[in-house]
N, C-alpha and C positions, 0 to 999 in steps of 0.2 A: 808695427801699429803703435800710436801715441796713446796717451791716457784716455781710457774709455769712460771716465767719469769726469765730467766738466765742473762739478760742484767744489772741487777743493783737491789739494795735493794729497796723494796716498803716502801711506808708509811702506817702503820697500823691505822684503823678507827674503833671504834665500839660503839655501842649504845644497848639499851635494845630492839630495834626493827628498824622500819622504819624511826624513827625521825632523826637520824644522816645522813640521806640522804640529809637533808637540809645543813648540814655542808660540806658533801662530795660534793655536788653541787658547793658550793663556794670553796672549795678546787681545784677542777678540773678546775674551771674558772681561779683561781690565779695561779695554777700550771699545765698547760696543759700537760706538757712533762713527769710529775711524775707519777709513777706506785703506785696503792693503792690496798689494801686488806681490804674488809670492811666486818665487822662481825656484824650481826643483831641477839642479843640474844633473840629472840623472844620466845624461849622455856621456858625463865624465866622471861618475861615482865609481868606487868610493873614494873620497878625499883621504880618508884616514890611513891609506896605504900607498899615497903619493908623495912625492918630494914637495918642498915648500915652493919652490920656483913655479911647479905645475899649479898648485893651489893658489898662489899669488896671482898667476895669469888668468885663472878662471874667474877668481874674485873681481879683479879689475874689469873684465870683459862685462861680467853681470852688472857691477855698480855703474858702469858707463851706460848700458842700455837701460837701467832703470832711471837714471838722471835724464838721459837725452828722450827717451821714448815715453816715459810715464812721469817726468817731472816730480819725483819723490821729494818729500820734505825732511824725511828722516830714513836711515837704513838700519835694519836689525840683521846682523850676521848671525843667523841661527844655526850655526855649526861650530862646534868646539875646535875642530881642526882648522878651519878656515879663520877663526878668531886667532887661534894661536899663531898662524903662519902669516896672516895678511892683514890683520886689523890695523897695525901701525902704519903700513904702506898706504892702505885706503885712506887713513886719516890725514896723512901727510899729502896725498894728492887732492883730497877733497875737504880742505879746511873749513869750507862754508856749510859742510853737510854734517848734521849730527849722526853719528855712527854708534850703535850699541852693540856690543858684542856678548857672548856667553863663555862661561868658563866652569869647570866642574865645581859643584856647590859645596865647597869644603867648610866655608863659614857657616852656612846654615847647618850643615851636619854637625859641627862643633856644638850648636846651640841645642841639639837634640840628644847627643850620645851622653850617655851615663857611664859606660864602661870605659870611655876615652880610647876606644879602638875602633877605627873606622875603615871600612873598604872602599876602594874607589875603582869601579870600571871605566875604561876609557880607550880609545884607539892608541895605538903605539905612538902615532905622531903627536897626539896631545900630551901624552906622559913625557915624551922626550923633548918638549918645546921648552924654551927659555922662560916663556911666560908662565907655565904650569910650575917648572922648577922654582921660580921665584915665589909663587903663591904657596907652594908646598913649604919651602924653606921659612916663611913668615909665620906659618901656623904650626910647624913641627913640634915645637916645645909644649903645645896644649895638648897634644894627643898623638897616638901612633897610628899613622895612616898606612894601610897596606894597599899598594897601587897594582892593579893587574891589567896588562894589556890585553885586549879582546880581538884579536886578529880574526876578521871574517865574520863578526857578529852584525855590524852594521849592514853588510852586504846581504847577509841572509835575511835581515829584517826588511831590507829594501826589496829584496825579491819574494818575500813572504813564503820563505822556505821553512815551513814549520818544523819539520823533522830536525833540520839543521840548527834552527834556533834553540830547540830544547836540548839537543845535544851540545852546543856550544855554551849554553848558560850553565849546564850542569858541569861542564869541564872547568869553566872559569870560577864558578862559585866555589868548587872543590878545591881550587888552587889558591883561591884568596884566603881561605882558612875556616876556622870554626865560628859559627854564627850563634848568637844568643845573648841573654841578658846577665849572664854571670861575668865575674872578674875574668878578664883575659880573652873574653869572647867579642867578636865584632857585633855591635848592637845597630850599627848605622851604616847603610851601603849608599854611596853616591853613585848615580847614573851619570856619568861623565861624556856621554855622547847623546845627542838629542834625538838618535834613533832608539836609545835603549827603553826609554818609557813605554815604547810599543811592545817591549818583551817583559814588562812589569808582572803580568799574570805568572809567566814562568818562573821569574826570579822570586816572587812571593812564595810560590810553592816549594822553592828550594831552600830559602832562608828562614822561613816560619813567619808566624803572624806578628811576633813582638818586635820584629827588626823594622827600623825605619827605612823607608827608600825615598831617597832625596834627589830630585832633579832641579833644573834652574829655570824653568818655564816662568813661574809665578815671580821670580826676582827680576828676570829680563823685563816682562811686562810691567812691574812697578817701576823699573828705571826708565823704561820708555815713557811712561806717563810722566814722570819728574822732568824728563828732557822737553816733552811737548809743551809743558806749562811755559817755556820760555819763547815758544814760537808763536807767530801771528795765528789766531784762530781762523778756521774756514769753515764752510759748511760741508757736512758729510753725511754719509747715507748708510754706513755699514757695509759698503760694497766690497766684495773679494774677487781679485781677478788671479787666476791660476795659470802658470807658464811652466812648460817643462822642456828641456833639451833633449829628452829621452821619450819614454813611452808614457803619452798622456792619459791613456786609459788607466794604467797603474796608479798615477796620481790622482786621478778623478775618484777611482775607487777607495783609495786611502783616506781622502778628503770626506768622502761620504761615510765611510766607517767611522772614523775617529772624531771628525768634527761636525758631522751630520750637516755637511756643506754639499749640497748638490749643485755643482756648477760645471760648465764645460771647461776643458783645459786647452789652451792655446799652444801649438808648437812653437817653439823658439830656436833658431839657428844662431848659435854663437861660435 
């Protein structure tokens, strides 16, 4: 199916599943008049436990679909793992398309932390990536970053497995270290996967009220606004189209719950 909104080109957004809805929520708040097409690649999730070649292939197929069928004017890769693995390839293959990625919000965390000890929760693929390693190395002199891979957490959030979410959050917070506002304690926690904000209540209960929880939704939305300033303006309606390669009802429920967006989900075969 082609672009269902004739008034202008939408912004494409994709993730391995529902996690990118946390970025879409920030995008819609920052750019309420823009139209969006969101792809949840739930049929191939989770990306965080796949190799780079697999993630790159999925990312390329989604980008091609969004370009040819929906004529997007910009692309937001709303997935830390896909950003780390595929964004350079996507930019090389699509030099005429503005592409905005996400990365763990280490810089915003530095601006918040007083103890200079910062926890980072992310998928193993993100933490092992060259892109993250370069970011961490550039900031390491300014703070002590404690990086914790969270195997299975994105998948549990994707499946809305509440008991497993609670158990994994407890395990990974315990493994990360001691949280608090005193010297030597972690006073800022980076949610380095777009799924993790959907477990923020559980994480908040574990780390306490004084610890900062930092995600990258707002920063990505602001960067997207900056990029759009350079593009030709079009008329928009605030329309949002949801597509899924997996369980569309799951995405529909998540969008209704987290974004108060009650929209049908179209099935996508890629």
